Wavefront OBJ file of the C-alpha trace (Angstrom):
o trace
v 15.130 -6.445 -1.303
v 11.791 -7.029 -1.977
v 11.196 -8.202 1.812
v 12.751 -5.206 2.932
v 10.833 -3.469 1.065
v 7.055 -4.834 1.643
v 8.213 -4.857 5.469
v 9.104 -0.677 5.010
v 5.807 -0.409 2.733
v 3.901 -1.893 5.584
v 5.956 0.580 8.603
v 4.800 3.667 6.426
v 1.141 1.947 6.053
v 1.130 1.699 9.762
v 2.365 4.892 10.420
v -0.665 6.881 7.905
v -3.309 4.531 10.028
v -2.084 6.639 13.094
v -2.203 9.183 11.383
v -6.195 8.922 9.901
v -6.970 8.347 13.821
v -7.922 11.790 13.975
v -10.089 11.958 11.461
v -12.280 8.609 12.550
v -13.043 9.751 15.226
v -14.012 13.493 14.398
v -16.546 11.899 11.867
v -17.762 8.833 13.137
v -20.333 9.770 14.818
v -21.973 11.759 11.612
v -24.963 10.527 10.329
v -25.051 10.110 5.752
v -27.379 13.268 5.257
v -24.829 15.274 8.101
v -21.673 13.661 6.058
v -22.643 14.344 2.191
v -23.833 17.846 3.272
v -19.981 18.969 4.261
v -18.194 21.509 1.751
v -16.812 18.828 -0.893
v -13.409 20.102 -0.333
v -13.486 19.077 3.446
v -15.234 15.644 2.250
v -12.579 15.301 -0.533
v -9.469 16.109 1.894
v -10.400 15.285 5.441
v -13.504 12.676 5.720
v -12.139 9.088 5.767
v -12.922 7.064 2.064
v -14.522 4.239 3.985
v -17.462 6.661 5.663
v -17.893 8.397 2.424
v -18.418 5.085 1.090
v -20.947 4.779 3.711
v -22.599 7.781 3.501
v -23.289 7.184 -0.379
v -24.585 3.662 0.211
v -27.032 4.885 3.015
v -28.386 6.960 0.192
v -28.134 5.246 -2.561
v -31.245 3.635 -4.068
v -30.352 0.190 -2.855
v -28.693 0.795 -0.068
v -31.378 -0.067 2.790
v -31.688 -3.350 0.893
v -27.697 -4.044 1.144
v -27.718 -3.295 4.638
v -30.954 -5.183 5.665
v -29.271 -7.829 4.151
v -26.438 -7.501 5.839
v -28.439 -7.439 8.981
v -29.308 -10.854 8.037
v -25.916 -12.698 7.746
v -25.421 -11.074 11.258
v -28.025 -13.027 11.971
v -30.413 -10.059 12.974
v -33.936 -9.721 11.631
v -32.762 -7.189 8.901
v -35.554 -8.082 6.075
v -38.451 -8.810 8.769
v -37.904 -5.644 11.102
v -35.469 -3.535 9.844
v -35.401 -0.821 12.366
v -35.551 -3.141 15.064
v -32.773 -4.556 13.396
v -30.803 -1.584 13.461
v -31.290 -0.736 17.019
v -30.184 -4.334 17.882
v -27.435 -3.977 16.186
v -26.249 -0.477 18.176
v -27.266 -1.562 20.962
v -24.483 -4.770 20.591
v -22.034 -2.159 19.644
v -22.635 -0.219 23.289
v -23.848 2.429 21.461
v -27.184 4.386 21.453
v -30.256 2.305 19.868
v -31.647 5.490 17.840
v -32.714 3.133 14.693
v -30.561 5.775 12.580
v -27.551 4.262 11.146
v -23.883 6.523 11.335
v -21.291 6.619 8.476
v -19.386 4.151 10.906
v -21.794 1.929 11.724
v -22.717 1.246 8.309
v -19.101 0.677 7.845
v -18.566 -1.082 10.756
v -21.887 -3.560 9.730
v -20.217 -3.927 5.981
v -16.931 -5.224 7.522
v -18.702 -7.569 9.668
v -21.067 -9.088 7.117
v -18.260 -10.002 4.942
v -15.907 -11.099 7.816
v -18.263 -13.723 8.731
v -18.028 -15.157 5.186
v -13.898 -15.423 4.532
v -12.944 -19.180 4.362
v -10.537 -21.119 5.630
v -7.764 -21.576 2.817
v -5.049 -24.657 3.299
v -1.978 -22.584 2.082
v 0.642 -24.637 2.050
v 0.884 -26.210 5.213
v 2.037 -29.789 4.870
v 4.592 -28.777 2.495
v 7.847 -28.962 4.924
v 11.194 -30.639 5.119
v 14.602 -30.096 3.650
v 16.802 -32.332 1.343
v 20.268 -32.178 0.761
v 23.019 -34.110 -1.159
v 26.469 -33.471 -2.290
v 25.125 -30.743 -4.765
v 22.156 -29.245 -4.173
v 20.484 -28.855 -1.787
v 16.412 -27.667 -0.453
v 13.686 -26.657 2.758
v 10.796 -25.174 2.603
v 8.093 -24.563 5.126
v 6.448 -21.601 7.237
v 8.680 -18.789 9.236
v 8.112 -18.443 12.631
v 9.558 -15.590 14.399
v 10.245 -16.892 17.889
v 9.194 -14.995 21.068
v 7.543 -12.618 18.377
v 4.283 -12.392 16.356
v 5.195 -12.284 12.671
v 3.822 -9.348 10.286
v 2.904 -11.901 7.913
v 2.172 -15.646 10.024
v 0.623 -17.314 7.210
v 3.853 -17.679 4.584
v 5.406 -20.517 2.272
v 9.385 -19.924 2.096
v 11.652 -22.463 -0.799
v 15.556 -21.772 -0.398
v 17.743 -23.585 -3.016
v 20.968 -23.929 -2.632
v 23.956 -24.984 -5.131
v 27.267 -26.014 -3.682
v 29.202 -25.406 -7.016
v 27.774 -21.400 -7.437
v 28.245 -21.463 -3.420
v 24.638 -19.571 -3.538
v 21.197 -20.049 -2.041
v 18.320 -18.663 -3.707
v 15.234 -17.311 -0.890
v 11.601 -17.051 -1.908
v 8.809 -16.272 0.232
v 5.199 -15.661 -0.194
v 2.148 -14.708 2.159
v -1.295 -15.162 2.400
v -2.389 -11.571 3.980
v -5.508 -11.721 6.019
v -7.556 -8.843 5.921
v -8.508 -6.635 8.953
v -10.990 -3.491 9.290
v -9.040 -1.232 7.507
v -8.465 -3.038 4.524
v -9.880 -1.931 1.383
v -11.674 -5.496 0.583
v -12.176 -8.132 2.802
v -10.286 -10.728 0.602
v -6.940 -12.628 0.865
v -4.047 -11.681 -1.076
v -1.127 -13.964 -1.909
v 1.888 -11.987 -2.822
v 6.002 -12.099 -2.506
v 7.370 -10.628 0.126
v 11.108 -11.703 -0.588
v 13.190 -12.910 -2.925
v 16.734 -13.003 -2.149
v 20.389 -14.360 -3.337
v 22.621 -15.979 -0.351
v 26.362 -16.300 -0.384
v 27.061 -19.842 1.371
v 30.163 -19.656 3.445
v 29.766 -23.164 4.668
v 28.413 -26.492 3.286
v 29.569 -29.449 5.703
v 28.208 -32.321 7.744
v 24.986 -31.697 6.222
v 24.789 -28.142 7.376
v 24.391 -24.677 5.316
v 25.272 -21.516 6.646
v 25.332 -18.725 4.154
v 24.574 -14.523 3.996
v 23.044 -12.068 2.023
v 25.028 -11.010 -1.141
v 23.796 -7.063 -0.133
v 24.262 -6.576 3.183
v 23.218 -2.334 2.918
v 19.908 -2.742 5.030
v 19.511 -1.889 8.930
v 19.727 -5.420 9.611
v 21.825 -8.406 8.075
v 19.819 -12.593 7.789
v 21.755 -15.413 8.325
v 20.424 -18.735 7.060
v 21.633 -21.701 9.401
v 20.284 -25.068 7.653
v 20.614 -28.756 9.624
v 19.694 -31.408 7.493
v 20.044 -33.905 9.881
v 17.891 -32.932 12.708
v 15.663 -30.884 10.083
v 16.418 -27.506 12.239
v 16.022 -24.823 9.838
v 16.863 -20.937 11.286
v 16.933 -17.508 10.238
v 18.832 -15.182 12.258
v 18.645 -11.007 12.352
v 21.209 -8.975 13.598
v 21.947 -5.406 13.603
v 23.970 -3.525 10.642
v 23.989 -0.702 12.250
v 25.310 0.705 15.638
v 22.260 2.437 16.975
v 18.637 2.552 15.537
v 18.202 2.989 11.846
v 16.629 5.277 9.226
v 15.375 4.081 6.039
v 15.025 5.665 2.769
v 11.419 5.623 3.211
v 11.934 7.635 6.305
v 11.000 5.186 8.632
v 13.402 4.686 11.737
v 14.034 0.815 12.685
v 15.309 0.181 16.512
v 17.983 -1.281 17.252
v 17.883 -5.547 17.896
v 18.729 -5.763 21.971
v 19.611 -8.919 20.949
v 19.389 -11.441 17.513
v 16.156 -12.079 16.486
v 15.591 -16.003 15.827
v 12.885 -17.245 13.405
v 12.840 -20.664 12.352
v 10.923 -22.817 9.157
v 8.474 -24.949 10.820
v 5.362 -27.018 9.081
v 2.784 -24.190 8.979
v -0.409 -26.290 9.402
v -0.861 -25.095 13.549
v -0.197 -21.911 12.370
v -2.439 -21.702 9.452
v -5.071 -23.177 11.654
v -4.506 -20.610 14.506
v -4.665 -18.261 12.565
v -8.439 -19.094 10.874
v -9.350 -19.575 14.624
v -8.891 -16.556 15.437
v -10.891 -15.185 12.807
v -13.667 -17.506 13.223
v -13.927 -17.154 16.715
v -13.843 -12.941 15.660
v -16.244 -13.354 13.116
v -18.864 -15.438 15.370
v -18.377 -12.364 18.153
v -19.803 -10.098 15.482
v -22.949 -12.272 15.469
v -26.489 -10.911 16.864
v -25.847 -11.241 20.824
v -29.274 -12.358 20.790
v -28.558 -15.191 18.343
v -25.001 -15.759 20.039
v -27.048 -16.600 23.701
v -29.510 -19.458 21.816
v -26.035 -20.852 20.643
v -24.278 -21.295 23.709
v -27.578 -22.397 25.492
v -26.989 -25.050 23.260
v -23.444 -26.074 24.555
v -23.743 -28.730 27.321
v -23.328 -27.614 30.653
l 1 2 3 4 5 6 7 8 9 10 11 12 13 14 15 16 17 18 19 20 21 22 23 24 25 26 27 28 29 30 31 32 33 34 35 36 37 38 39 40 41 42 43 44 45 46 47 48 49 50 51 52 53 54 55 56 57 58 59 60 61 62 63 64 65 66 67 68 69 70 71 72 73 74 75 76 77 78 79 80 81 82 83 84 85 86 87 88 89 90 91 92 93 94 95 96 97 98 99 100 101 102 103 104 105 106 107 108 109 110 111 112 113 114 115 116 117 118 119 120 121 122 123 124 125 126 127 128 129 130 131 132 133 134 135 136 137 138 139 140 141 142 143 144 145 146 147 148 149 150 151 152 153 154 155 156 157 158 159 160 161 162 163 164 165 166 167 168 169 170 171 172 173 174 175 176 177 178 179 180 181 182 183 184 185 186 187 188 189 190 191 192 193 194 195 196 197 198 199 200 201 202 203 204 205 206 207 208 209 210 211 212 213 214 215 216 217 218 219 220 221 222 223 224 225 226 227 228 229 230 231 232 233 234 235 236 237 238 239 240 241 242 243 244 245 246 247 248 249 250 251 252 253 254 255 256 257 258 259 260 261 262 263 264 265 266 267 268 269 270 271 272 273 274 275 276 277 278 279 280 281 282 283 284 285 286 287 288 289 290 291 292 293 294 295 296 297 298
């Protein structure tokens, strides 16, 4: 049930983000002084918090120093030539180089400066495999949805099965990677699943199991083959049509069973951090990036 709750919360948050898009677009070009001149009621009820924070930073005693440091982090000459650096940053954003940063540009500057400092996290990439004997079995690894992108690609699952009790425990944690809408540019590790499954078959080094609680929109079946080291999760519809959750989110009916496989996570982890590193490199000053590109062999 923890996994379902976490998934629903993510869906609700996505819906909230889309609803806030209008406010983001409406206030993005405000200068800090213009935003802070708005009535308090409007600022507290309508203005995105990230823009209010950007405006407050700009007018604070050390605001310019922080923004200069952020520009330096992105390889602009923020401390040596603050005005030219602000204009170069605006140009790299594809916006008019006025030298006066809007609240959106200040927020983006802070986000990009924080993003380039994110480091690689190992997160159990080598812990993969299954062990089985006559009374007990265990599987661990990274869950990968086949043919689709998983919401939490950097994850680790541990399944432990007891033959006498005819049950399997399923625990999964995930490393959440921040994006531009995150409150802070830091990682978060959290549990997204803690469930118990009923074993329906245990023979020939194979185990099948289904959840004890089957009241959700979908049913997730475990199919574990220890001889071939193929460990699958199979999600199927549990309703005849689209399913509305208790949180008011409607899950569309699956057109076919959704297959997930528990695999070694190294390639998945490497791919996620490669994506982050490439994104962070793209945030650096275009002048600096051009110099780096010029050093590459032709």
